[in-house]
C-alpha positions in Angstrom: 59.2 -57.1 89.0 59.9 -54.7 85.7 57.1 -52.2 84.3 55.9 -54.9 82.2 55.0 -56.6 85.0 52.5 -54.0 86.1 48.6 -54.7 86.1 46.9 -51.6 83.8 45.7 -50.1 86.5 48.6 -49.5 88.3 50.3 -48.3 85.0 47.3 -45.7 84.8 48.2 -44.4 88.6 52.3 -44.4 87.4 51.1 -41.4 85.1 48.4 -40.0 87.2 51.5 -39.6 89.6 53.9 -38.3 86.7 51.4 -35.8 85.4 50.9 -34.6 89.4 54.5 -34.3 89.7 54.7 -32.5 86.7 52.5 -29.7 88.0 54.4 -29.6 91.4 57.5 -29.4 89.4 56.2 -26.5 86.9 54.9 -24.2 89.9 58.0 -24.4 91.7 61.1 -24.9 89.5 59.6 -23.9 86.1 61.9 -26.5 83.6 61.8 -26.6 80.2 61.3 -30.2 79.4 61.6 -33.5 81.2 62.8 -36.8 80.4 61.0 -40.0 81.6 62.3 -43.4 81.5 62.2 -46.6 82.4 65.2 -49.6 82.4 63.8 -52.8 82.2 66.8 -55.8 83.0 70.6 -55.7 83.5 71.0 -55.3 79.9 68.7 -51.7 79.5 70.8 -50.3 82.2 68.4 -51.4 85.1 70.0 -51.6 88.6 67.6 -51.3 91.2 65.7 -54.2 90.7 62.1 -53.1 91.5 60.0 -51.1 89.4 60.1 -47.0 89.7 60.2 -44.3 87.1 63.0 -41.6 86.1 61.7 -38.2 85.9 64.5 -36.0 85.3 63.4 -32.1 84.8 65.4 -30.7 82.4 66.8 -27.0 81.7 67.9 -25.1 78.4 71.6 -25.5 78.5 71.9 -28.1 81.3 73.7 -30.2 78.2 76.0 -28.9 75.7 74.0 -31.8 73.5 70.5 -33.0 74.9 70.5 -35.2 71.8 69.9 -38.9 73.5 67.9 -37.5 76.4 69.0 -38.9 79.4 72.2 -40.8 78.4 73.7 -37.2 78.5 71.9 -35.7 82.0 74.3 -37.5 84.6 78.4 -37.0 83.9 81.0 -39.9 84.1 
């Protein structure tokens, strides 16, 4: 299944979960920003073939060039 296979109510539930997690992470770790992403199909980089959302807290200076979002988060 992919993100595009989700029903509208399932997408809404995912967005609510992201909002809840953001509040928790903001309180505990106070990140400067977030990357949120979904890979759909092998061509797009999906390697685990079930629906999941990448939610990555970011901090100023954690990457020398944050342009491009998640492409630069994990070295190598």
